[in-house]
N, C-alpha and C positions, 0 to 999 in steps of 0.2 A: 559606606555605600551612599551614593548621592540620591536625591529625590528623583532623578531621571531614570534610575534603575527600576526594573519591575518590582511592584509592591505586593504582588500576589502570585501564587503558583499558576493561576489561570492565565496570566499574561505570558509567562514563560512557556506554558503548554501550547498556547496559541502560536507563539513564535515557532515552536518545534513543528506544529501541524502545518504551518505555512511553508516551512522549509521542506517538509516531506512532500508537499504538493508540487514543489518545484521539480523534485526528482521524478515523481509520477508523471508530470507534464513532459519531461525530457524523454522518458521511456515511450510514452504513448505517441508522441509526435515523430520520434525516430522510427518507430515501427509503423508509422502512417495510419494509426488507428485500425490496423488490420487484425492484430491479435491472433495470429495463426500462421500456418505454413502456406507459402505462395506456391502456385503451380510452377513447374519447371520452365514453362514457356514465358513466365512473367516475373522473373526474379528482379528485385529492385536494382536500379543502376548503381554502380560503385566505382570509385576511384580511390587514390591514396588517401585523400582527405576524409572520404566517407569511411574508409576502413579504420582510420585513426579514431574517428568519432564512435564507430561501432565498438571498437576495442575499449575506449574510455567508458562508454555506457555499460558495456558488459562487465567490466571490472569494478567500477565505482558506483553504479546506479542500480542496475537490474537486480532484483531480489533483496535490496536493502531498504529502499524507501517505503515499499509496501509494508515491510516489517514495522517501521516506525509508525505508520498510519494505523496499523492493526493494534500495536501496543497502546496507542492513544485512545482507541475505541474502548479497550478494557479499562484504561485509567479513567476515562470519562464516565464509564458505567459505575465505577466505584465512587467517583465524586457525586454523581446523582444519588447513589444509594446512601452516602453519608449525609446528604442534605435532606433526604426524604423524611417527611414528618407523618406521612400517611402509611397505614398498615397495608394498603393495597399496592405498594410499590411494584411488587412482582407482576401483578396484573397490568399495571400501567405500563411497565417496561415491555411486557409481552405485546401489548397493543402497539407500542412504538415500533417494535420489531416487525409486526405485520405491515404497518405503514411503510417502513423502510424496505421491506421485501417488494411491496407494490411499486415504490419508487425505483428500486433496483431493477425489477423486471422491465419496467418502462424504459429504463436506461439501457438494459441489455438488448432490447429490441433494436436499438440504434447502434450499440457497440458491444460486441460479444465478449470483450475483455472486462466487462463490468465487475466490480468487486462487491457492490452493495447486496446483490442477490445471493452472495456467498456469506457475507457478514450476518444477514438476518437469520438464516437457519442456525448458524453457529452461535448466534446470540441466545437462542433457546437452550443450547448446551451449556453456555455460560451461566444462565439462570439456574441450571440444575447443579452446577459444580461449585459456584462461588461460596457456598455455605461450608465447604470443606475447610478444616483448620490449615493454617499456613504450613505446618510440618508435612502435610500431604500435598497441598496445592502447589507449593513452590517446586518440589521435585517433579511433579507431574507437568507443570508449565515448562520447566527446563528441558525435560525429555521431549516434549512436543516441539518446542522451539528448535531444538537440534535435530528434529525429524527422526528420532529413534524408531518410531513405528514404520516410517518409510524405509529406513535402512534394513529393518527386520524383514519387511515385505520384499525388498530387493534380494536379500539373501535367500529367502524362501523360493523366490522365482528362480534364482540361480541353481539351487539344489534340485528343484523339481523340473528344471529345464524349460519353464514357461518363458515365452518371449515377452519383452517389455514393449507395450504398444502405447504411444503417446497420442494416438489419434490417427485419422485416416491418411494414407499416402496415396490413395486412389486419385490419379491425376484428373479424372473426369469430375469427381466431386470437388476437388480443389479448384478446378477451372470454373465450375458452376458458381461457387461462392464468389470467386474473383469477379466474374461477369456481373453478378448481382450488385456488388458494391461499386464496381467501376463504372458500369453503364446501365444498370437496372433502375427500375423505378422505386418509389418509396415503399410500396407494398412488397416488392421483391426483397428489399433489404430487411424489412420486418420479418418476413417469412424465413429468410435464410438464417437470421440470428436466433429466431425462436427455435428452429430445428437444432441449433448448436448448443442449447443450454445443457442438455444432458451430457454432451461431449465435453463441455467445459468442466462440469462437475466430476466427470470421470478423470479428466486430466488432473484436477485438483487433488483427487484421491491418490492416483498412481504416483504423481510427482511428490506428494507429501505436503504440498502447499496448504491443504486443508488442515493437517495436523499443526503445521507451523502457525497458521493464523489463529487457531484455537489456543495454542500455547501462548501466543502473544497477548490474547485477550486475558488469559489467566494471569500472566505475568504483570499486566497492567493493574489488575485487581490486587495482587500481592504487594506491588510497590506502593499503591495507594493505601492499602491497609496497614503497612508497616510505618506509614507516616513519613516516608523519605522526602516527599515533596511539600510537606507542610511549611518547612523553612528551608527552601532550596539553598539559600546562601550558606546555611550551616552544613550542607551536604557536599560542598565543593571539594573537601579533601577526599571523600569517598569517590566522587566522580573522577578526580584526578587519578586515583588508584585504578578505577575501572577502565579508564582510558588506556592506561599502561597495559592492563591485562588484555584488552582488545588489540592493542598494537602488537603485542607479542604473539597473540593467537593467530593473527593474520599470516605472518611469515611461517609460523609453525604449521599451519594447514597447507601452505604451499609446499614446504619442504617435505612434509609427510606424504603428500600426493606424488611429488616427484620421486621420492625414494621408493614408495610401495608400488607405484605403477610404472615409473620410468626405468628403474634399474632392471627389472625383468625384461622390459622391452629392449634395452641395450644389450642384454645378455642373450637375446634371441629366444627367450622363453616367456613371451608375454602371457599375462594372466588371461583367463577366459573373459569374454565380453561381459557376461553377467556379473562377474566378480569385480571387474573394472568399474562397472556402473554402480555397484553397491558401495564400493570404497570411495570412488571419486565423487559420487553424489553426496555421501555423508561429509566428506571434506569440504565440498562446496557449500553445503548448508552451514557448517561451522564457520567457514570464511564469511558468508553473508551475515550471520548473526554477530560475529565479532566486529565487522565493519559498521553494522547498524548501531551496535553498542557505542562505538567510538563517536559516531555522528551525534547520537543523543547526548552523550556526556559533554562533548565539545560545545554543542549549541547551548546547553544549560549553563555551562561555565561562562560562555560569552555573554549570556544574559546578565551576569553579575560581575562583569568586567567593564570598568569605566571606558576603556579604550574601544571595546567592541560592542557595547550594549546598543548604541544608536544604530549601528550597522545591522545587527541581527533583528532589530525592531522593524526593519523593512518588511519582514515576513508576517508581522503581527496582524495587519488587516486581513490578509489572505486566510490566516488560521482561524480568525473569528467567524468567518463564513465559509468554512472548509467544504461543506456539502455543496453549497451553491457554486463554489469555484470548481470543484471536481466535475460537476455536471456541465458547467459552462465550457470547460476545456473540451469536453466531448462535442458540445454544440459547434464550437469553432472547428474542431478537428474533422467532424463529419462533413461540415459545409466545405472545408478546404479540399479534402481528399476524395470524397465519394461523388458518384455521378449525379446525385440529386443536387449537388452544389457546384463547385468549381471543377470537380473531377480530376484533381491533380495526383491521384494515387499512382505511384510508380513513375511519375514524371521527374522526380528529383531524388538525389541520394540522401544519405543520412546527415551530411553536413548542412545542407540547405534546410532540411526538415527540423534539425535542432535549432536553427536560427528562427524558424517559424514558431516553434514551441516556446522559445525564450521570449519572443516578441509578444505572444499571446499572454504569457505569464506576467510580463511587465505591465501590459495594458490592464490585466485583471487586478493586479496589485493596486494600481491607482484608482481603478473603478471601485474596488472594495473600500479603499480609504474614503472616497467620496460618498459612497452609499452609506457607510457606517457613521458618517458625520450627520446623516439625516434620519437614519433608521436604526432600530435596536437589533434587528436580525437581518441576515441575508434572506433572499426570497424563498429559497428552499428550506432554510431553517424555520422561517415563519410558517410555511405551509405544514411542515412536520410537527411543529409545536401546536399549531391551531387544531390540526386533526387529532393530535394526542388528547387535548383537553376539550374537544368538541365545541370550541368557541374561538373566534378570531383573536389572536394575541395582539396586544397593543404594538403598533409598528413604529410610530414616530417617536423620536427622542425629545421632542419639544417639551420642555418643562420637566424632563426626567433628570434626576441627579445621579442615577446609578446606571451602570452598564449592564445590559442583559446578560444573564448567565449563559455559558456555553452548554448546549444540549447534545451536540454530536461528538 
């Protein structure tokens, strides 16, 4: 391994975080920072290229990159725990979660798809569960990541005959929200998004995203606790094996879904909708988890490959200030799409929006590189750290010989 290769697990983790933010950027810009159902009168424009982009995003991006981001949250929690020298770590981290929730709610007021206001409450559950031994924590994490509670809930709904409701289909309500973000004022947007918070949490629960996110937090703790990332280069054979497992699981999930759901359909005896939803939903969750696993292993392996290392290090500056980048993506997105800015919501299809998102990410990457050449923390990271310790953290790297640790 040459000196240009990552010398610490933190660098490789930041590369992975930066990579995950690219996928998150793609999803948010293709959905035009709307994060919900459009009214029938205002469906986004679409042509062949847009459909191809939507298909690509749906298969390779949606549901996968948030998993990576969530896994890294749990892993970062373990890294902070392992470095903690103070007995009041739990109280300190709880205070950090309160601050994160405040940041998340402020973000949610501008974009109802915010994930931070979900991470913070789940972080308290993480604080309660991380003390479990690995023999209990790992099976629990795996069951949650595969959304076993969600599958059980769907089966219960099928047996009881309860309808699955992912949110309002009331066209009047959908139109009101659309009007608020498309042509409403700033206060209209804040009010509309505030009203949506409980709806978002309900969706997280019904869809199983809440369980998956918590499972990924716990999985990050297990991976850190097992020491798999202490010497990443020594874990490359394991990652190669996990990559193969993921690549085999992906087609297996597709074949399973086609066989169990498709064959009855072809025979003219389709399964009931509730059962279709339960089986198909579980297969989709397994598919997403397998693809996310492949992405994680491939990126880590690239970090220790002389041919690919310099290329994946492109993501490193973004990952080092991930919270700031995440919030800035929303700042640009809201300005571009919403009526308080350029008002381009629904003016373009998925293809153009993907290019806009890619452009934003590239600009952010070089901005992050410039910023980190002068400062130890991203602006949001600095604020979070300063509020955590009740004092302004040193910002400038002038005279500093070390790189600031990652807190998010």
